[in-house]
C-alpha positions as a Markdown table, in Angstrom:
| # | Residue | x | y | z |
|---|---|---|---|---|
| 1 | Unk | -46.8 | 24.0 | 22.8 |
| 2 | Unk | -47.5 | 21.0 | 23.9 |
| 3 | Unk | -45.7 | 18.2 | 23.0 |
| 4 | Unk | -43.1 | 20.1 | 21.3 |
| 5 | Unk | -39.1 | 19.9 | 22.4 |
| 6 | Unk | -37.3 | 23.1 | 21.6 |
| 7 | Unk | -33.7 | 22.7 | 19.9 |
| 8 | Unk | -31.2 | 25.3 | 21.3 |
| 9 | Unk | -27.9 | 23.9 | 19.9 |
| 10 | Unk | -24.5 | 25.4 | 20.7 |
| 11 | Unk | -23.4 | 27.6 | 18.2 |
| 12 | Unk | -19.5 | 26.8 | 17.0 |
| 13 | Unk | -17.4 | 28.1 | 14.2 |
| 14 | Unk | -14.5 | 25.7 | 13.4 |
| 15 | Unk | -10.9 | 26.7 | 12.5 |
| 16 | Unk | -9.8 | 25.7 | 8.8 |
| 17 | Unk | -6.1 | 25.2 | 8.2 |
| 18 | Unk | -4.8 | 25.2 | 4.7 |
| 19 | Unk | -1.0 | 24.6 | 4.4 |
| 20 | Unk | 1.9 | 23.0 | 2.5 |
| 21 | Unk | 5.4 | 22.0 | 3.5 |
| 22 | Unk | 8.7 | 22.2 | 1.8 |
| 23 | Unk | 11.4 | 19.3 | 2.5 |
| 24 | Unk | 14.8 | 19.3 | 1.3 |
| 25 | Unk | 16.4 | 16.4 | -0.3 |
| 26 | Unk | 17.3 | 13.0 | 1.2 |
| 27 | Unk | 21.5 | 12.8 | 0.7 |
| 28 | Unk | 23.3 | 9.6 | -0.6 |
| 29 | Unk | 25.5 | 7.8 | -3.0 |
| 30 | Unk | 24.2 | 5.3 | -5.5 |
| 31 | Unk | 26.2 | 4.1 | -8.8 |
| 32 | Unk | 23.5 | 5.0 | -11.3 |
| 33 | Unk | 20.6 | 7.0 | -12.2 |
| 34 | Unk | 17.4 | 4.9 | -12.2 |
| 35 | Unk | 15.9 | 2.7 | -9.3 |
| 36 | Unk | 19.0 | 2.3 | -7.8 |
| 37 | Unk | 20.2 | 1.4 | -4.4 |
| 38 | Unk | 21.5 | 4.1 | -2.1 |
| 39 | Unk | 25.0 | 2.7 | -0.7 |
| 40 | Unk | 25.8 | 5.2 | 1.6 |
| 41 | Unk | 23.2 | 7.3 | 3.6 |
| 42 | Unk | 24.4 | 10.6 | 4.9 |
| 43 | Unk | 21.2 | 13.1 | 5.8 |
| 44 | Unk | 17.9 | 12.2 | 5.6 |
| 45 | Unk | 15.3 | 15.2 | 4.7 |
| 46 | Unk | 14.3 | 18.2 | 7.1 |
| 47 | Unk | 11.7 | 20.6 | 7.1 |
| 48 | Unk | 12.6 | 23.6 | 5.1 |
| 49 | Unk | 9.7 | 25.8 | 5.2 |
| 50 | Unk | 5.9 | 25.6 | 5.6 |
| 51 | Unk | 3.3 | 28.1 | 4.5 |
| 52 | Unk | -0.4 | 28.6 | 5.9 |
| 53 | Unk | -3.6 | 30.3 | 5.8 |
| 54 | Unk | -6.7 | 30.6 | 7.9 |
| 55 | Unk | -9.9 | 30.1 | 5.7 |
| 56 | Unk | -11.6 | 33.5 | 6.2 |
| 57 | Unk | -8.5 | 35.3 | 6.4 |
| 58 | Unk | -6.7 | 37.6 | 3.9 |
| 59 | Unk | -2.8 | 36.7 | 5.0 |
| 60 | Unk | -0.7 | 33.9 | 4.1 |
| 61 | Unk | 2.3 | 33.4 | 6.6 |
| 62 | Unk | 5.4 | 31.3 | 5.8 |
| 63 | Unk | 8.1 | 30.3 | 7.9 |
| 64 | Unk | 11.6 | 29.1 | 6.8 |
| 65 | Unk | 14.2 | 27.6 | 8.2 |
| 66 | Unk | 16.5 | 30.4 | 7.5 |
| 67 | Unk | 14.0 | 32.4 | 10.1 |
| 68 | Unk | 15.2 | 30.3 | 13.1 |
| 69 | Unk | 18.7 | 30.8 | 12.1 |
| 70 | Unk | 18.8 | 27.1 | 10.7 |
| 71 | Unk | 17.4 | 25.5 | 14.3 |
| 72 | Unk | 15.3 | 23.2 | 12.4 |
| 73 | Unk | 13.6 | 21.9 | 15.6 |
| 74 | Unk | 12.3 | 25.5 | 16.4 |
| 75 | Unk | 11.1 | 25.6 | 12.6 |
| 76 | Unk | 9.3 | 22.1 | 13.4 |
| 77 | Unk | 7.8 | 23.1 | 16.6 |
| 78 | Unk | 6.5 | 26.4 | 15.2 |
| 79 | Unk | 4.6 | 24.1 | 12.6 |
| 80 | Unk | 3.3 | 22.0 | 15.6 |
| 81 | Unk | 2.2 | 25.2 | 17.1 |
| 82 | Unk | 0.1 | 25.9 | 14.0 |
| 83 | Unk | -1.3 | 22.5 | 13.4 |
| 84 | Unk | -2.4 | 22.3 | 17.0 |
| 85 | Unk | -4.9 | 25.3 | 16.4 |
| 86 | Unk | -6.4 | 23.4 | 13.5 |
| 87 | Unk | -10.1 | 21.9 | 13.8 |
| 88 | Unk | -10.0 | 20.7 | 9.9 |
| 89 | Unk | -6.7 | 20.7 | 7.9 |
| 90 | Unk | -6.7 | 21.4 | 4.1 |
| 91 | Unk | -4.0 | 20.2 | 2.2 |
| 92 | Unk | -3.2 | 18.9 | -1.4 |
| 93 | Unk | -1.7 | 15.2 | -1.0 |
| 94 | Unk | -2.2 | 15.7 | 2.9 |
| 95 | Unk | -2.5 | 12.1 | 3.3 |
| 96 | Unk | 0.3 | 10.4 | 1.8 |
| 97 | Unk | 3.1 | 13.5 | 2.1 |
| 98 | Unk | 2.5 | 16.7 | 4.2 |
| 99 | Unk | 0.8 | 15.3 | 6.9 |
| 100 | Unk | 3.1 | 12.3 | 7.7 |
| 101 | Unk | 5.9 | 14.1 | 6.9 |
| 102 | Unk | 4.7 | 16.5 | 9.7 |
| 103 | Unk | 4.5 | 13.5 | 11.8 |
| 104 | Unk | 7.7 | 12.2 | 11.1 |
| 105 | Unk | 9.3 | 15.7 | 12.2 |
| 106 | Unk | 7.2 | 15.9 | 15.2 |
| 107 | Unk | 8.3 | 12.1 | 16.7 |
| 108 | Unk | 11.9 | 13.0 | 15.7 |
| 109 | Unk | 12.1 | 16.1 | 18.3 |
| 110 | Unk | 9.8 | 14.2 | 20.9 |
| 111 | Unk | 6.6 | 15.8 | 20.0 |
| 112 | Unk | 3.5 | 14.1 | 21.1 |
| 113 | Unk | 0.4 | 13.9 | 18.7 |
| 114 | Unk | -1.4 | 16.9 | 18.0 |
| 115 | Unk | -5.0 | 17.2 | 18.9 |
| 116 | Unk | -7.5 | 15.4 | 16.6 |
| 117 | Unk | -8.6 | 17.2 | 13.4 |
| 118 | Unk | -10.4 | 16.3 | 10.1 |
| 119 | Unk | -8.2 | 16.2 | 6.8 |
| 120 | Unk | -9.9 | 17.4 | 3.4 |
| 121 | Unk | -6.8 | 16.1 | 0.8 |
| 122 | Unk | -7.6 | 18.1 | -2.3 |
| 123 | Unk | -5.6 | 15.2 | -4.3 |
| 124 | Unk | -7.3 | 12.3 | -2.9 |
| 125 | Unk | -10.7 | 14.1 | -3.8 |
| 126 | Unk | -9.6 | 15.0 | -6.9 |
| 127 | Unk | -8.7 | 11.5 | -7.9 |
| 128 | Unk | -11.9 | 9.8 | -6.1 |
| 129 | Unk | -14.4 | 12.7 | -7.4 |
| 130 | Unk | -13.4 | 13.6 | -10.9 |
| 131 | Unk | -11.9 | 12.2 | -14.0 |
| 132 | Unk | -9.0 | 14.7 | -14.3 |
| 133 | Unk | -6.3 | 14.0 | -16.4 |
| 134 | Unk | -3.5 | 14.7 | -13.6 |
| 135 | Unk | -4.5 | 15.8 | -10.4 |
| 136 | Unk | -1.1 | 17.6 | -9.6 |
| 137 | Unk | -2.3 | 21.1 | -8.0 |
| 138 | Unk | -0.6 | 23.0 | -10.5 |
| 139 | Unk | -2.9 | 21.2 | -13.4 |
| 140 | Unk | -5.9 | 21.4 | -11.4 |
| 141 | Unk | -5.4 | 25.1 | -11.2 |
| 142 | Unk | -4.7 | 25.2 | -14.9 |
| 143 | Unk | -7.7 | 23.1 | -15.9 |
| 144 | Unk | -10.0 | 25.3 | -13.4 |
| 145 | Unk | -9.0 | 28.8 | -14.9 |
| 146 | Unk | -6.9 | 29.7 | -11.8 |
| 147 | Unk | -3.8 | 29.5 | -13.7 |
| 148 | Unk | -0.5 | 27.7 | -13.6 |
| 149 | Unk | 2.6 | 28.2 | -10.9 |
| 150 | Unk | 5.3 | 30.0 | -11.7 |
| 151 | Unk | 8.2 | 28.1 | -12.5 |
| 152 | Unk | 11.5 | 28.3 | -10.5 |
| 153 | Unk | 14.6 | 28.2 | -12.6 |
| 154 | Unk | 16.6 | 25.6 | -11.9 |
| 155 | Unk | 14.8 | 24.3 | -9.3 |
| 156 | Unk | 16.6 | 21.2 | -8.5 |
| 157 | Unk | 20.0 | 23.3 | -8.5 |
| 158 | Unk | 18.2 | 25.4 | -5.7 |
| 159 | Unk | 16.9 | 22.7 | -3.5 |
| 160 | Unk | 20.5 | 21.3 | -3.7 |
| 161 | Unk | 21.7 | 24.7 | -2.2 |
| 162 | Unk | 18.7 | 24.7 | 0.5 |
| 163 | Unk | 19.7 | 20.6 | 1.4 |
| 164 | Unk | 23.3 | 22.0 | 1.8 |
| 165 | Unk | 22.3 | 25.1 | 3.9 |
| 166 | Unk | 24.6 | 27.1 | 1.1 |
| 167 | Unk | 21.5 | 28.8 | -0.1 |
| 168 | Unk | 21.6 | 32.9 | -0.4 |
| 169 | Unk | 19.2 | 35.2 | 1.0 |
| 170 | Unk | 17.6 | 35.2 | -2.4 |
| 171 | Unk | 17.3 | 31.4 | -2.5 |
| 172 | Unk | 15.4 | 31.3 | 0.6 |
| 173 | Unk | 13.3 | 34.3 | -0.6 |
| 174 | Unk | 12.5 | 32.3 | -3.8 |
| 175 | Unk | 11.4 | 29.2 | -1.7 |
| 176 | Unk | 9.1 | 31.5 | 1.0 |
| 177 | Unk | 7.0 | 33.1 | -2.1 |
| 178 | Unk | 7.0 | 29.8 | -3.9 |
| 179 | Unk | 5.6 | 28.2 | -0.6 |
| 180 | Unk | 3.1 | 30.8 | -0.3 |
| 181 | Unk | 2.0 | 30.6 | -4.0 |
| 182 | Unk | 0.9 | 26.9 | -3.6 |
| 183 | Unk | -1.4 | 27.7 | -0.5 |
| 184 | Unk | -3.0 | 30.6 | -2.5 |
| 185 | Unk | -3.5 | 27.9 | -5.4 |
| 186 | Unk | -4.8 | 25.3 | -3.0 |
| 187 | Unk | -7.6 | 27.5 | -1.4 |
| 188 | Unk | -8.7 | 28.1 | -5.0 |
| 189 | Unk | -9.0 | 24.7 | -5.8 |
| 190 | Unk | -10.3 | 23.6 | -2.5 |
| 191 | Unk | -13.0 | 26.1 | -2.5 |
| 192 | Unk | -13.9 | 25.1 | -6.3 |
| 193 | Unk | -14.0 | 21.6 | -4.5 |
| 194 | Unk | -16.4 | 21.8 | -1.5 |
| 195 | Unk | -19.6 | 22.0 | -2.8 |
| 196 | Unk | -18.8 | 18.5 | -4.4 |
| 197 | Unk | -17.7 | 17.1 | -1.4 |
| 198 | Unk | -20.7 | 15.0 | 0.4 |
| 199 | Unk | -18.5 | 13.9 | 3.7 |
| 200 | Unk | -17.2 | 17.6 | 4.3 |
| 201 | Unk | -17.3 | 18.6 | 8.1 |
| 202 | Unk | -19.1 | 21.4 | 8.9 |
| 203 | Unk | -17.4 | 24.7 | 9.7 |
| 204 | Unk | -19.9 | 27.0 | 10.9 |
| 205 | Unk | -22.7 | 25.5 | 13.1 |
| 206 | Unk | -24.8 | 28.4 | 13.8 |
| 207 | Unk | -28.6 | 29.0 | 13.6 |
| 208 | Unk | -29.6 | 29.8 | 9.7 |
| 209 | Unk | -26.2 | 29.7 | 8.4 |
| 210 | Unk | -24.8 | 27.6 | 5.6 |
| 211 | Unk | -22.4 | 25.3 | 7.5 |
| 212 | Unk | -19.4 | 25.5 | 5.0 |
| 213 | Unk | -19.3 | 29.0 | 3.7 |
| 214 | Unk | -21.3 | 30.8 | 6.5 |
| 215 | Unk | -23.7 | 32.7 | 4.2 |
| 216 | Unk | -27.4 | 33.2 | 5.5 |
| 217 | Unk | -28.6 | 32.7 | 1.8 |
| 218 | Unk | -30.1 | 29.4 | 1.9 |
| 219 | Unk | -32.9 | 28.3 | 0.9 |
| 220 | Unk | -35.1 | 24.9 | 2.0 |
| 221 | Unk | -35.6 | 22.5 | -0.7 |
| 222 | Unk | -37.1 | 19.1 | 0.3 |
| 223 | Unk | -36.5 | 16.6 | 2.8 |
| 224 | Unk | -33.7 | 13.9 | 3.6 |
| 225 | Unk | -33.8 | 10.7 | 6.0 |
| 226 | Unk | -31.6 | 9.7 | 8.4 |
| 227 | Unk | -30.8 | 5.8 | 8.6 |
| 228 | Unk | -32.2 | 6.4 | 11.8 |
| 229 | Unk | -35.9 | 7.2 | 10.1 |
| 230 | Unk | -35.5 | 10.5 | 11.3 |
| 231 | Unk | -36.9 | 13.2 | 8.5 |
| 232 | Unk | -34.8 | 16.6 | 8.3 |
| 233 | Unk | -35.1 | 19.1 | 5.9 |
| 234 | Unk | -32.5 | 20.0 | 3.0 |
| 235 | Unk | -30.9 | 23.3 | 2.2 |
| 236 | Unk | -29.0 | 24.6 | -0.7 |
| 237 | Unk | -27.0 | 27.7 | -0.1 |
| 238 | Unk | -27.0 | 30.1 | -3.2 |
| 239 | Unk | -23.8 | 31.6 | -2.3 |
| 240 | Unk | -21.8 | 28.2 | -2.7 |
| 241 | Unk | -23.8 | 25.9 | -3.9 |
| 242 | Unk | -23.4 | 23.1 | -1.1 |
| 243 | Unk | -26.3 | 21.3 | -0.1 |
| 244 | Unk | -27.1 | 20.6 | 3.8 |
| 245 | Unk | -29.2 | 19.3 | 6.1 |
| 246 | Unk | -28.5 | 20.4 | 9.5 |
| 247 | Unk | -29.8 | 20.5 | 12.8 |
| 248 | Unk | -28.9 | 24.4 | 12.5 |
| 249 | Unk | -31.8 | 25.2 | 10.7 |
| 250 | Unk | -34.2 | 23.2 | 12.9 |
| 251 | Unk | -36.7 | 25.4 | 14.8 |
| 252 | Unk | -38.3 | 22.2 | 16.8 |
| 253 | Unk | -39.4 | 18.5 | 16.8 |
| 254 | Unk | -42.9 | 18.2 | 16.8 |
| 255 | Unk | -44.9 | 15.3 | 19.1 |
| 256 | Unk | -44.2 | 12.9 | 16.3 |
| 257 | Unk | -40.3 | 13.3 | 16.1 |
| 258 | Unk | -40.7 | 15.3 | 13.1 |
| 259 | Unk | -38.0 | 17.4 | 12.5 |
| 260 | Unk | -39.5 | 21.0 | 11.6 |
């Protein structure tokens, strides 16, 4: 066809990591309980465990410090390897806690920055997009109908034992299951939020496929316009409900640069 440029982009699928970390207490001494100065500081917090899941897979994997015979550096190295594989990272309070703490552990053990990745922070998104009474993962799970996390009896005392490395084998298994449940709930909340996320990076870059859930059950509904003035078809996924306007649905550009 004269005047028509065929578009054949490379198909890609990006890896989405859902993860959560647990850290020990800091250890020090003070004279009171409320907003106190720490006069003697003995021990900084360390990584106790991390749990993770790749979007689209079934298993949730968790590693604890005990799995590496209490060699904290080896646990941190394992976390680093997992993050290095990710293209998009999903976590609750990711930007203020999980990723910042992970970076703190990485630099402690002389690890260079992991490869760049996109971040979807479910706590930050809940705050800016909605008006929930509470943005904690547990409360969001309950409000959205997924239920609350199972409570740990005497959690503070458990964390003391984990911090002091006096925890029993059962204590470490309680931590493991607690960490994994956080990731299970995180995934449910994330998938509930995703259709509302206008700035979420694409996961699937494949022809005639929803860029976010991978479904082929998509319908064309109207047009959208780029800031450059280019006209692009708009699509809605009947599976996840997400709107998109992607080059991956494009057949060709006509002689007037109108995307068909």
